[in-house]
N, C-alpha and C positions, 0 to 999 in steps of 0.2 A: 776162712772164717777166723776172726780174731778170738783169742781166748778171753772169756768174760773176766772183768776186773772184780775181784772180791770187794764187797762193800760191808762196812760195819758202822753201826749207829751207837752213839753214846747218849744216854739220857741221864743228865747229872747237873751239878751246879758249876758255876764259873768261879775260878780261882784267880783273883787279880795278880797273885804272885807267880802264876804260871807253872807251879810245881805239881798241882793236883787237879782234880776235877776235869772239866771239859778240855782244858788246855793240855793236861798230861795225856788224856786219852787220844786226842787228835795227833799229838806228837808221836805217840806209840803206834797208832795205825799207820802213819806216814812212814815211819822207820821200818815197818814190817810189810811194806808194799801193799797196803790195804787202803781203799778210798774211804776216808772218814767223814761221817755226818753227825750232826748233833741236835738234840732237843734240850734246851736249857731249862732247868727247873727253878733255879735261884741264882741270885748274884751275891757272892761273898766278897767282903772287903778284908783282904788278908795279905800277909807277907810271911817271911820265915819266923817272925816273932809271935805270930798268932792271928786269930780271927777277930777283927774289930767290928764286923757287922754282917748280918745276913738279911737279904731282901728276897723272900720267896716270890715267884711269879704266880699268877692265877693258874689253877689246875688246867683250865681250858687252853692256856698258852702252850703247855707241854703237849697236850693231846693234839692240838692243831699242827704243831711242828712235826710230830710223829706222823700224822696223816699226810702232810705235805711231802715228806721224804718218801714215804711208802708209795704214794700215788704216782711218783715220777721216777725216782732213782732206784728204788728197790733196796732190800736189806737181806744180806746173807747171814748176819749175826748181829747181836746187840748186847750191850751191857748197861746196867743201871748202876748209878752211884748215889750221890746225895739226892734224896727225894723229899726230905724235910718233914712233910705232913701227911696225915692219913688221906686227906683229900687228893693230894698229888699222887700218892701211891695208888689210890683207887682209879684215878683217871688214867695213869700209865698202864696199870694192869689191864684195864678194859681195852685199851688200844692194842696191847700185845696179844690179848686173847682174840680180839676181833680180826687182827691180821694173820693169826694162825702161826706166829713165829715160834720156832722150836729151839734155835741156837741162842738161848737166853742165858747170860751170865749176870747174876745178882751179886753185887758188892754191897752188903748191908751197912753202908756208912752211917755211923752214929756219933763218933767223937773225933774232933780234929786232934792233930799231934799236940797242940798246945792246951787241949782240954775243953775247947768250946763245943757245945752240943750242936750237932748238925742234923739231928732227928728228934722231933718232939716225942715226949714219952708216950703219948697216946697213939703214936704211929707204929709202934712195934707190933701190935696185934694185927694191924693192916698188912705189914710185911709177911707175917706168918700165914694169914688167912688168904690173902689175895695175890701176893707176888711169888712166894716160894713154890706154890703148886705149878707155876709156869716156868720155873727155872730148870735148865739143863745142868747148870753148875751154880752153887752159892758159895761165896768165898769169905766167910767171917774170919777176923782175927780172933785171938783168944778172948778178949773182953766182949766182943760182939757175940761170940759163940756162947759165952756165959749168959748173956741176956736172952738169946734166942732159945737156949736149952733149959734155962732156969736152974742150972747147977754151977757150983764152983769148980773151976778147972785148975788142978795143981799137979796132975800127972798125965802120962800118955793114956792111961786107962780112963781117966776122967774125960779126956778128949774123945776117946772112942765112944763113951756113953753119950757125950754131948752130940757127936755126929749122928748117932742113931736117933736121938730125940729130934734133932733138926730135920733129919731125913723123913721123919713121920709126917712132916707138914707137906711133903710132896715133891721136893726137888729130886731130880734123878741122881745128882752127885753132890756131895758135900766135901769141900776142901777147907779144913781148918788150918789156917796159916800159923806158923810157929814163931814168928818174929818177936812176939811179946814174951816168949819163954826165955828170959834173959839169963837164967841160970845155966844155960847150956852153951858150949862152944860152937855148936852147929845149930842151924835152923832147920827144923823138920816140919814139913807140911804133911798133914794126914788127909788122904782121900778115902771117902767111903761111897760106894756105888749102890748101897742098899743090900749088898750081899757080902762084900769083901773089903778089907782095908789095904791100902798101899801107902807106904811112906816115901817121901821125896826129901832128901837131905842135902844141905849145902853149907859151906863155911860161913860163919857169922862174921860180919865186918864191923869193927868198932868205929862208928862214925855217927855224928849227930845229923848228918845230911840224908835223912830218910823220908822227907816230906813227900807224900804222894805215892808211896810204894804200893799201897793197896789199890789205888786207882790204876796205876801203871800195870800192875800184875793182872788185874781183871781185864783191862783193855787188851793186853797181849793175849790173854786167853780168848777173848772174842775175835781177835785178828786171826788166831790159829783156826778157830772154828769156821770163820768166813772163808778161809783157804781150803777147807775140807779136811782138816786134821781130826783125828779121833780125840776123845776127851783126854786119855792119858798122854797122847802126843802133844796136845795143846798145853797141858800142864807142864810137861818137860820143856817145851819151847818157851813158855811164859817165865818159868823159873830161870832159864838161861838168860832171858832178856833182862829181868829185874836184877839178877846177880851182877851182870855186867854194869848195869846202871848205878848200882850202889858202890861196887868196887872202884870204878873210874869216876870218882866224885868230882863235882864242879867247885865245891867250896864257896858257894854263893850265900850271901846273907849272914845275919848275926845270930840266927836261931837254928831251927830245924830246916836246913837247906834242901833244895830239890835234888832229885837224882839226875843222872846223866842219860837222857833219852837216846843220844846218838852213839853211846858206847858200844852197844851190841853190833851195830852196822860197821863201825870203824874197826872193831876187832876183826870182823870178817874181811874187811878190805886189806888188813895187814897180813892176812894168811897167805 
């Protein structure tokens, strides 16, 4: 009997520049030997210089894509990315709940690297009330954690307090990413499981080519969960994947360029 193929679903927006969103997620799944599927929530017009347009799809379009994947292919883990509106968040949350999925990674995408809003302001409450209670892991960066927690984050102690406040909305695990803490020579991600804190640290890389890091990281987490890794194991594996992707940069574009999704695999091939 053949070994089941791990399957991961991404529910997110499309990035025409290929560095973030659905495109980054599917590349990540493929590189980590996971079969990737998608439910597209919005079409973005963007490149490394910024987002020039956002065209959300009707909420039922996301719901129907999710149902189509579930009814035929099956889902071992999923991640959400850009959901844009409260109506789309509601539709996606209802489908996740209906299908009873537990390996759910929520990347609360709010702002693009260039500053464009990728989440309407009235949708934040929908994330808190509808999506976070369904999450096994939620992965905000520091600005997103500030919005979700309602506090200013300037220290590790602030991060701990923010993680506790976000945890109160129901996610099993909160991982506050440290990439925006630019005053430190190392990037430290803080994990909170509702009882204890764990820090994961890595070397900061001085590069403008970090477009899609949050998408890629959360996709790698979902891939790990799809393959049966525990949450701490999935976090370690995802950090290794994104560290390689940033370190072995591609140098594409004139602005915030994409990361190198094949770097992790190629490093393994060289060993």
